[in-house]
N, C-alpha and C positions, 0 to 999 in steps of 0.2 A: 653674162655676168659672175653665174659660180666658177665656168671653167677658167676663167681671167682671174678670178682671185684666188682660185686655186692655184696655176701658176705663176702669180704671186708671192706666195705663201712656200714653196719651189725653191723658186729664186731666193727669196729670201734668206731661207736657213740655208741654204748655199753658200750664199758669200758672207755668213756673220753668224757668230754664235746667239742665237735665241732659246732663253732658256723660260720663259715664262707666256703664258698667253694674251699676256697684256701689252707684253714687247712688240708681239708679234700685230698686237692690232695696232699698237703706234706705226709699225712700220707700214703696214696696208695703211691709213689714214694718210699720211706724211706724201701716198705715193698716189692718193685722190681715192682710195676703197674704201668706202665707210662701211662697217660692222658691228654684229653685235660678237660681245665674247661665246654666247653659246652659237652662232655661227661658224666661228673661228674655232673649237670644238669640234662642231659637229665635219668640219673641214681635216680635221687632223683626224679624224678615226677615218673617215674614207680614204683618206692619205696613205691612210696606214704610215703615223709616221710616229715615233718613240723618241724617248730620250733619251742618251747615252752618253754614258760619261766622257766628261773633259779632263779632270784632274783636280786638284785640290777641293772637291769636293761639288766643282759643278758640272751642271749638265746642259746639253743643249739639244735641241731639234732635228730628228734625223731621218730619214726615209728607211725605210724597214727595210732587213735583208730577205726578206720573205715575201716582201710589194707585187714582184713580177710569180712569185707562185700565187697568190693570191687571186692576180689580177687575170690568172689562165684557168683556174678554178670558178671566177663569175663568168669567165666566156665560157667556158662549160656548164654551168648550171643553165645559161640565157640557150644554148642548143638544146638542152634537154626539155626546158619550157616549151621548145618551137616545133619539136623532134616528136613527142609523144602524140599516139592517136587511141590508144587506152593503157589500163591498167587494169591485172586482176589477179588473184592466189588461188592454189591452190596446195593445200595442205603449206608448206614450208620453201613450196615455190613460186617467186613474183614471176610475171610474163608481163613483157609491156611490147606492146606492139608500139612501131613505128613509124613514119611516112618512109619508100623505098630509100635503101642507103643510107638510112644513120643510126641503124640499132647500134654498132660500134660507137657514133661520137656520144650515144645516150648510157650506153653501159661504160664509156671511160668517166661520164658525167657522175656517173654512180662510185664507181670505184674513185673519182676523185673527194666523194663525200664523208671520206672516212666512217660507212657506217658500221658501228663492232658489230653487230646480230647478223651480217651477211656475212659470208663464209667466202662466197666468191661469184662471180659473174661468167655468162657467155652469151656471146653475141652474132648473129649473122647477120642478112642483109637487112630484114624489117622487124627483127623481132631479138629480144635480150631477154635471157633467164636468170633466174637471179636467185642462188642457192642459199634461203635463212636456215638459223639455228632452229628456228621451231616455229609453228604456226601462228603463236600470236605473234610474233616477231614479225611474220609478211603479211597478215594483215594490218599491223600498224605502219608497217611502210606504203602499202597501198595505200592506207585512208592522208598519210603527208606527202605522197606523190597528188594524188587527187589534190587535196592541198595547196600543194606549192605549183599546180596546174594552171586551181581559178585565181 
């Protein structure tokens, strides 16, 4: 149901200018899809829709140009969660152990997260090493990775 509704939302905003959630809700109801404003709001966020100017002070919903980049980042995060075996730190270095052959994917996922305290990363076959600015940053990143994995 959710995928169908979100597909319809994309069809609707491509075929006509929609500038309010209420208009979108009305168009969906006209096509037999009943939903609440809160559901539409969540769909807009998940679909990465933005309001773009149409001129004369009017706006319309459109797909964000960054949507494809965000989808790639989401996929990398999924690979990251599924590939990690363990994570530990020693001073300002974080060592991430992965399943064989997946350290590069985990490293790419970490790089895509734009962690401001990470200086760089290096990945082999089953181990990625992350160089952090200091020991506290390494400890915090380890905790965050543990939370992400649970």
